[in-house]
C-alpha positions in Angstrom: 37.0 17.8 -55.0 35.1 15.3 -52.9 36.2 15.3 -49.3 35.5 11.5 -49.1 37.4 10.6 -51.9 40.5 12.5 -50.6 40.0 10.8 -47.2 39.7 7.4 -48.7 42.8 8.0 -51.2 45.0 9.3 -48.4 44.1 6.2 -46.1 45.0 3.9 -48.9 48.2 5.6 -49.8 49.1 5.4 -46.2 48.6 1.7 -45.9 50.5 1.2 -49.4 53.6 3.3 -48.4 53.5 1.3 -44.9 53.4 -2.0 -46.6 56.1 -1.0 -49.2 58.5 0.1 -46.3 57.9 -3.2 -44.6 58.7 -5.1 -47.8 62.0 -3.1 -48.0 62.9 -4.3 -44.6 64.1 -3.0 -41.2 67.3 -1.8 -42.5 65.5 1.3 -44.0 64.3 2.1 -40.5 67.6 1.6 -38.8 69.8 3.7 -41.2 69.6 5.6 -44.4 72.4 5.4 -47.0 72.2 7.6 -50.0 70.7 5.0 -52.1 67.9 4.3 -49.3 67.4 8.0 -49.1 66.7 8.5 -52.7 64.2 5.7 -52.8 62.3 7.0 -49.8 62.2 10.6 -51.1 60.8 9.4 -54.5 58.1 7.2 -52.8 57.2 10.2 -50.7 57.0 12.6 -53.7 54.9 10.1 -55.7 52.5 9.5 -52.9 52.0 13.5 -52.7 51.5 13.6 -56.4 48.6 11.1 -56.2 46.9 12.9 -53.3 47.2 16.3 -54.8 44.9 15.6 -57.7 42.0 13.0 -57.0 41.4 13.0 -60.8 44.7 11.1 -61.3 44.2 7.3 -61.4 45.6 5.6 -58.4 47.6 3.3 -60.7 49.5 6.4 -61.8 51.1 6.3 -58.3 50.9 2.7 -57.3 53.0 1.5 -60.3 56.0 3.8 -59.9 55.9 3.1 -56.1 55.8 -0.7 -56.7 58.6 -0.2 -59.2 60.9 1.5 -56.7 60.3 -0.9 -54.0 61.1 -3.7 -56.6 64.3 -1.9 -57.7 65.3 -1.6 -53.9 64.5 -5.3 -53.0 66.5 -6.4 -56.2 69.6 -4.3 -55.4 69.4 -5.1 -51.8 69.5 -8.9 -52.7 72.3 -8.5 -55.2 74.5 -6.3 -52.9 74.3 -9.3 -50.2 76.2 -11.3 -52.9 78.6 -8.7 -53.9 80.7 -6.4 -51.7 81.9 -4.2 -54.6 78.2 -3.4 -55.6 77.4 -2.8 -51.9 80.1 -0.3 -51.5 79.0 1.3 -54.9 75.3 1.7 -53.7 75.7 2.2 -49.9 79.2 3.7 -49.6 82.0 2.5 -47.3 83.0 3.8 -43.9 85.5 6.5 -43.4 88.1 6.4 -40.5 88.2 10.1 -39.2 90.4 9.3 -36.2 92.9 6.6 -36.1 95.1 5.7 -33.1 94.1 9.1 -31.7 95.1 11.1 -34.8 92.6 13.2 -36.7 92.6 12.3 -40.5 92.3 15.6 -42.0 92.4 14.4 -45.6 89.5 12.1 -45.0 87.5 15.0 -43.4 88.1 17.2 -46.4 87.1 14.4 -48.8 83.6 14.2 -47.1 83.4 18.1 -46.5 83.4 17.3 -42.7 84.6 20.0 -40.5 85.8 20.3 -37.0 82.5 21.5 -35.7 80.8 18.5 -37.2 83.2 16.2 -35.6 82.9 17.8 -32.1 79.0 17.8 -32.4 79.0 14.0 -33.2 81.5 13.2 -30.5 79.4 15.0 -27.9 76.3 12.9 -29.1 78.5 9.9 -28.4 79.0 11.4 -24.8 82.6 12.1 -25.5 83.9 15.5 -24.6 87.4 15.2 -25.3 89.2 14.3 -28.7 92.2 13.0 -26.7 89.8 10.2 -25.2 89.1 8.8 -28.8 91.1 5.8 -30.2 89.0 5.5 -33.5 86.2 7.4 -34.9 84.5 6.0 -38.1 82.1 7.8 -40.2 79.5 5.3 -41.4 77.7 5.5 -44.8 74.5 6.5 -43.0 76.3 9.6 -41.6 76.5 8.3 -38.1 79.9 8.6 -36.2 80.9 5.4 -34.6 83.4 6.0 -31.8 85.9 3.8 -29.9 87.3 5.3 -26.7 90.9 4.6 -25.4 91.0 2.0 -22.8 93.4 3.8 -20.7 93.0 7.4 -20.2 96.0 9.5 -19.1 96.2 10.4 -15.4 98.9 12.9 -15.7 98.2 16.5 -15.4 100.1 18.8 -17.9 102.7 20.9 -16.4 102.2 24.6 -16.7 105.6 25.9 -16.1 105.6 25.8 -12.3 102.7 28.2 -12.0 100.2 25.6 -11.0 97.6 23.4 -12.7 95.1 25.2 -15.1 91.7 24.7 -13.7 88.4 25.6 -15.4 84.9 24.1 -15.6 83.1 22.6 -18.7 84.1 21.1 -21.8 87.6 20.8 -23.4 88.5 24.2 -25.0 89.7 24.2 -28.6 92.9 26.5 -28.6 93.7 26.0 -32.3 91.4 25.0 -35.1 92.8 24.5 -38.6 95.8 26.5 -37.8 94.0 29.5 -36.3 94.5 30.3 -32.6 91.2 30.8 -30.7 92.1 33.8 -28.7 88.9 33.9 -26.8 89.5 30.5 -25.3 93.1 31.5 -24.4 91.6 34.3 -22.3 89.5 31.9 -20.4 92.3 30.0 -19.1 94.3 33.1 -18.5 97.1 32.3 -20.9 98.7 33.9 -24.0 99.9 33.0 -27.4 103.4 32.9 -26.2 102.5 30.3 -23.4 100.7 28.2 -26.2 103.6 28.4 -28.6 106.0 27.1 -26.0 103.5 24.2 -25.2 103.4 23.4 -28.8 107.3 23.6 -29.3 107.6 21.0 -26.4 105.5 18.7 -28.5 107.5 19.2 -31.6 105.2 21.9 -33.3 107.2 25.0 -34.4 104.3 27.1 -35.6 100.6 27.6 -34.9 100.0 26.9 -38.7 101.4 23.5 -38.2 98.5 22.3 -36.0 95.2 21.2 -37.3 93.5 21.0 -33.8 94.6 21.5 -30.2 92.5 21.5 -27.2 93.0 21.7 -23.4 90.7 19.9 -20.8 89.8 21.0 -17.2 92.9 19.2 -15.7 95.3 21.2 -18.1 95.9 18.2 -20.5 96.8 19.3 -24.1 95.7 17.4 -27.0 97.5 18.1 -30.2 96.8 16.9 -33.9 99.3 18.2 -36.5 98.7 18.8 -40.1 100.1 16.2 -42.3 
C-alpha cells in the first residue's frame, strides 16, 4: 500500500469530514442528541472504511457521507417547522426533580439511578439535593439544575443532644429504601434515631423513603416513594 496515497487520502477525508460537520451546524458541537450521535458515528465509520483500503474508490465513501449530511440538514430544517417531529428525532426534556421532590418514575423511565443524579448535581456544583428546586434531564443527557432561591437557615434538632457536625458532602442515609449504615456510623447515629427522624416527617418505615440525606449542619432531606 502506497504511503503517499494513504497520506493524501487521510488529509482529504479529514477536510471532507470537517466541511460536513460545518455544514451540519454548530448545534452538533454544542450537544449530541440520539439522532446527531447516530449521524456522527456513521460518518466516522464510513471515513475509516475508506482509509483502511486504498483500493476502494473515494466516491464509495464520499457519497454515503454526503447523503448522511443531506439527511441531517433536511431533517434539521423540517424539525424547525414541526415540534412533534423535533421531539421524535431529538427527544424531549425530562423533569427529574420538581419543587424539590425527586421524580422516581421519570428516573426509572430513563434508567437513571441515584448515583447518576448525584454525579450530575456535583458537576453543577450542587452538593445537596435539598438545595435543588428543579432538575431537568435534557435530550443530550445533560442535567440542567435550578437552585432554590432561599436556602433554609434552620439547623435540624437532634433530640437535645447537640447539632450533628461533620465535614464534607451531604451523606446519603437511605437510598431506594435501603439504609446506608456506614454513613449512620460516620455521624454517630443509629437506625433507631433515623426512624424517629423519619416518623417526625411522616414516614413510618425505611422502605417508604426513596432518598434521604443529611448535611454538615444536621439538616435532613427526605424524598418519599410515590
